[in-house]
N, C-alpha and C positions, 0 to 999 in steps of 0.2 A: 523390544530389545532381548536380546540373549544375554543368560549371565552366564560365565563360566563357573565351571567349580569347584575354581582356585578366589572366587571372590573379584572384588578391586587389584590394581595395579599401582606402583609407583616407579619411574625411570630415575636410575643413579646416574649421571655425568660421573665418568674418570676421565681427568686429564692426565695423560703420559705426559712424563719429561721432553719426551720431540715434540711434543703440543697437539697430538694427536687425541680424538676424544674416544672414549667408549661409551655407551648408553648400554646398563643394564636395567631389564626389566623383573621388578619383584611383585610376584603376585603372593596376594595374602588371603590366607583362608579366609572361609568364612565362621569358623569358629572358631574356640581359643589354643595357644598354640597348643602340640602335645610335646611329651617331653623328647622325642629324638629333634626335636625343633630347639624347645628349649637347651639341650643338650648343645646345641650345634654354639648357640648365640652367648652361651657363658665359652666358650671354649672346650668344653669336655666332649670329651668323646659319643659319637651319638648312641641309642641305644640299641642293640643287636635288630638286623631287619625282622620284615614281619612274619608271621607263623608258617611253617610252607603250604597251609592251604591256599594262603591270599597270595595271588601271581603276581609276579614282580614286571610290572609291565617296561621298565627300564632296560629290562633287559633280552635281548633279541633271542628268537626262537628257533631262529636259522643257527645263527653265527656265534650266539653268547657273547655277544658284542652287549655291554653297560651302555650303550650309546641313544639306544630311542626315547625318542622323543613326539608327542603328541605335533602334527600337522594341521589339525581341526578339532574340533570338538564341540558338541550343540547337548541338550538336554533330552534325554527320552522321556521315556515314562515313569513316573515313581521320584524315586531317587538313583536316579539307573542314567547317564552318561555313555552318546556313541562318540567313542576316539576313532580318529584316523592317524596311525602311529607309522614311522619311519625308524629304520635303521641307518643309518650314515655311511656303514662299514663296508655290508652285501646287499643296499639299496631295498630290504624287504619293506613292505608298505602293507599294513592291514585296517580294517575298520571294522567295528568293533561297538558292542555295547555293553558295559560296565560297570558293577556296582559301583555307591558312591566310597564306599570303603578303600575299594581298589584304588581308585581315580585319586581320593586322599594320600595315601599310600605312595602310590606315582608321583603328587604333586613334594610331597616331602621331599623323596627321593632327589627330585631338580632341583628343588629348593636347596636341597645341602648340595650337587653339585654345582649350581650356579655360587653359593657363597665360597666353595674352594677354589674354584675358578678363580674368583675376585682374589684371594687371599692370593693367591700363585702371583697371575697379575702385580697386584700390588710389593710381593717380596722382587719378584724379579725385577719391576721397575727400579726399586731401588737400587737394587746390585747395579743393575747397566748406568745409573746415573752415579754410583759410585764408582767404579770403573772408565764411569766419563773423565770424572773429573780430578783421577787420579794420573789415569795419560796427560791431561792436561798441565797438572800440577809437573811431572815430570819433563815434560815438552816445553812448558816455562825456564825450569830450574835447569835444564840442558841447552835452553837458548835457540832454541829450534823455533819460537815464535818470538816476532818484535814487533817492536811500533809498527813498521809499516801492515804487515797482517789485518790490520783492522781498518 
C-alpha cells in the first residue's frame, strides 16, 4: 500500500443549518506539527511563507493563482514525491517529482487553506441562520405567519 506524504487522515462532517452535510478531509503530517500549523491552531497569524528558494506549489506558474491542488501523488525515489498538480483557474496540469521539504510546505499551505475555508463556512452559516431567524421573528410579529401555515 502506498503511503501519502501527508500520512494518515480523518474526516470531519459538518451539518449546515439547511441540513446539508459537508465532509472535510484532514491529512495528518508524518512528523510533529511545524510552527505555521501550531500558529494556525492557536488562532495566530501563520509564520511567513517559506524562503524564496523553496517552490510554492500552491501558486500556479501560468496564472499565478493560489488554488493549485494535488490530483495524484506517489512516493518516488528516496524522500521524493511524484505529484500531479492542477490549477482550477486556468486548467494548468503538471506532473513532476519534488523533495520532501517542498511537499511538506505544500501540505502546510493546503491545511491552512482548509482551516480558513472551514472557519468561513461556519461563520457564513451562523450569519445566514441569524438572518433567517430575524426574518421569521419579523414575519411572526407582523402577522404574516398564521397557525394554518403549519
